[in-house]
C-alpha positions in Angstrom: 0.0 0.0 0.0 2.8 2.4 0.9 4.6 1.6 -2.4 1.4 2.4 -4.4 1.0 5.7 -2.6 4.5 6.7 -3.5 4.0 5.7 -7.1 0.9 7.8 -7.3 2.7 10.8 -5.8 5.7 10.4 -8.2 3.3 10.2 -11.1 1.5 13.3 -10.0 4.8 15.2 -9.6 5.9 14.1 -13.0 2.7 15.3 -14.6 3.0 18.7 -12.8 6.6 19.0 -13.9 5.5 18.2 -17.5 2.8 20.9 -17.4 5.2 23.4 -15.9 7.8 22.8 -18.7 5.0 23.1 -21.3 3.8 26.4 -19.8 7.4 27.8 -19.6 8.1 26.8 -23.2 4.9 28.4 -24.4 5.7 31.5 -22.4 9.2 31.7 -23.8 7.9 31.3 -27.4 5.3 34.0 -26.8 7.9 36.5 -25.4 10.2 35.8 -28.3 7.5 36.4 -30.8 6.3 39.6 -29.2 9.9 40.8 -28.9 10.2 40.7 -32.7 6.7 41.1 -34.0 3.3 42.7 -33.4 0.3 43.6 -35.4 -1.2 47.1 -36.1 -4.2 48.5 -38.0 -4.1 51.6 -40.2 -6.3 54.4 -38.8 -6.9 57.1 -41.4 -5.9 58.0 -45.0 -2.5 59.7 -44.7 -0.7 56.7 -46.3 -3.1 56.3 -49.2 -2.9 54.6 -51.7 -0.2 52.3 -50.4 -1.8 51.7 -47.0 -5.6 51.8 -46.7 -7.7 52.7 -43.7 -8.3 49.7 -41.5 -5.7 47.6 -43.2 -3.7 45.1 -41.1 0.0 45.4 -40.9 2.8 43.2 -39.5 5.2 45.3 -37.4 8.9 44.2 -37.3 10.1 45.6 -34.0 13.8 44.8 -34.5 14.1 45.8 -38.2 16.6 48.4 -39.3 15.1 51.8 -40.1 16.2 53.0 -43.5 15.3 55.7 -45.9 11.8 54.9 -47.3 11.0 52.5 -44.4 7.4 52.8 -43.4 7.4 53.0 -39.6 4.8 53.0 -36.7 5.7 55.3 -33.8 4.3 56.8 -30.7 3.5 60.4 -31.7 2.9 61.7 -28.1 5.7 64.2 -27.4 6.6 64.5 -31.1 3.4 66.0 -32.5 2.3 68.6 -29.9 -1.3 67.8 -30.6 -0.9 64.0 -30.1 -2.1 62.4 -26.9 -1.0 59.3 -25.0 -1.1 56.1 -27.1 -1.5 58.0 -30.4 0.5 56.0 -32.9 1.2 57.3 -36.4 2.3 55.4 -39.5 4.6 57.4 -41.9 7.4 56.9 -44.3 11.0 57.8 -43.4 12.4 60.4 -45.8 15.3 61.8 -43.8 17.9 59.9 -41.8 20.2 61.4 -39.1 22.4 64.0 -40.7 20.3 64.5 -43.8 19.1 67.8 -45.2 15.5 67.9 -46.5 14.0 70.6 -48.7 11.1 71.1 -51.1 11.5 73.5 -54.1 9.5 74.1 -57.2 7.5 70.9 -56.9 10.4 68.6 -56.1 11.6 67.0 -52.8 15.4 67.1 -52.2 17.3 64.9 -49.8 20.9 66.0 -49.4 20.5 68.4 -52.3 19.5 65.6 -54.7 16.0 65.0 -56.1 14.4 62.2 -54.1 12.9 59.2 -55.9 9.2 59.5 -55.1 7.8 56.9 -57.6 5.6 55.5 -54.8 3.3 58.6 -54.8 1.5 60.4 -57.6 2.9 63.4 -59.4 0.2 65.5 -57.9 1.0 64.5 -54.4 4.7 65.3 -55.0 4.2 68.6 -57.0 1.3 70.0 -54.9 0.6 67.8 -51.9 4.1 68.1 -50.5 3.8 71.8 -49.9 3.5 73.1 -46.4 -0.3 73.4 -46.2 -1.8 73.3 -42.7 -5.5 73.7 -42.0 -5.2 77.4 -41.3 -4.3 78.1 -44.9 -0.8 79.2 -44.3 0.5 77.5 -47.5 4.2 77.6 -48.3 5.3 76.4 -51.7 9.0 76.0 -50.9 10.4 74.9 -47.5 13.4 73.3 -45.8 14.2 71.9 -42.4 16.0 75.2 -41.6 13.0 77.4 -42.6 10.4 75.3 -40.9 12.3 74.7 -37.7 13.0 78.4 -37.2 9.4 79.6 -37.8 6.8 76.8 -37.5 7.9 74.1 -35.1 7.3 73.9 -31.3 10.1 71.4 -30.9 13.4 71.0 -32.8 13.7 74.7 -33.2 16.5 76.3 -35.3 18.0 73.0 -36.7 19.3 72.5 -40.2 19.7 68.7 -40.5 18.0 65.7 -39.1 19.5 65.2 -35.6 21.3 62.1 -34.4 18.9 59.3 -33.4 15.9 60.9 -35.1 14.0 60.8 -38.5 12.1 63.1 -40.8 8.8 61.4 -41.9 6.1 62.1 -44.4 2.8 60.5 -45.2 2.4 59.2 -48.8 -0.9 61.1 -49.1 0.9 64.3 -48.7 -2.0 66.7 -49.1 -3.7 65.5 -45.9 -0.8 64.0 -43.9 0.1 65.4 -40.5 3.8 64.8 -40.5 7.4 66.2 -40.0 6.6 69.3 -42.0 4.3 70.5 -39.2 6.0 69.3 -36.0 9.5 68.1 -36.6 11.3 64.8 -36.1 10.6 61.3 -34.7 13.0 59.9 -32.1 14.2 56.4 -32.6 13.1 55.6 -29.1 9.5 56.3 -30.1 9.5 53.9 -33.0 7.5 50.7 -32.5 8.8 49.1 -35.6 8.8 48.8 -39.4 5.6 48.0 -41.2 5.2 45.1 -43.6 2.2 44.2 -45.7 1.0 40.6 -45.8 1.3 38.7 -49.1 -2.5 38.9 -49.5 -2.8 42.6 -48.7 -3.4 45.2 -51.4 -1.9 44.9 -54.8 1.6 43.8 -55.8 2.5 47.4 -56.4 1.3 48.5 -53.0 3.2 45.7 -51.3 6.3 46.7 -53.2 5.9 50.3 -52.2 5.7 49.4 -48.5 7.9 46.3 -48.2 10.7 46.8 -50.7 11.8 50.4 -51.0 13.9 50.8 -47.9 17.6 51.5 -48.6 
């Protein structure tokens, strides 16, 4: 009888240990996945036509941020009008040390015309102007001119600071972006967006997933 009781206890302990190992392994897998990936949903039209309102995105938390990367970031503290837990999705146009300017319907990065084939000619030639809701439209602008006259933060700077990015929405005419409030700190970036193979069209997937360099 005593031997049977011991066997029952040992069996119970082994089962408990097996379940504990199973839970620990599942927890480790979950933490690993969430460390590298998360999901996000587009809210609004500032990235049309490459990202649509309510579209699901995969967010790569550890991906390198490059020029033309589409990023998701916490806008609170960047945009003065953003509140806690306001996340924006925009495209990185300027990396640390870059100069950005817009002149005569063309966007310049480091004094070279930027390849903007992922947006329409109208968005580039007209939508990229500085055009806030109060009607104070500026046809030509630069980091230097905007930072000295328009921005609450990042005042009187000429280039993108270290550890920060200059971002624009693809739907330039309605996008609330770096033109109006300045830069995005790397520490605010949640990750780089990727479209799923079944999302949008091949062109849209290419414009989101493949243009970073």
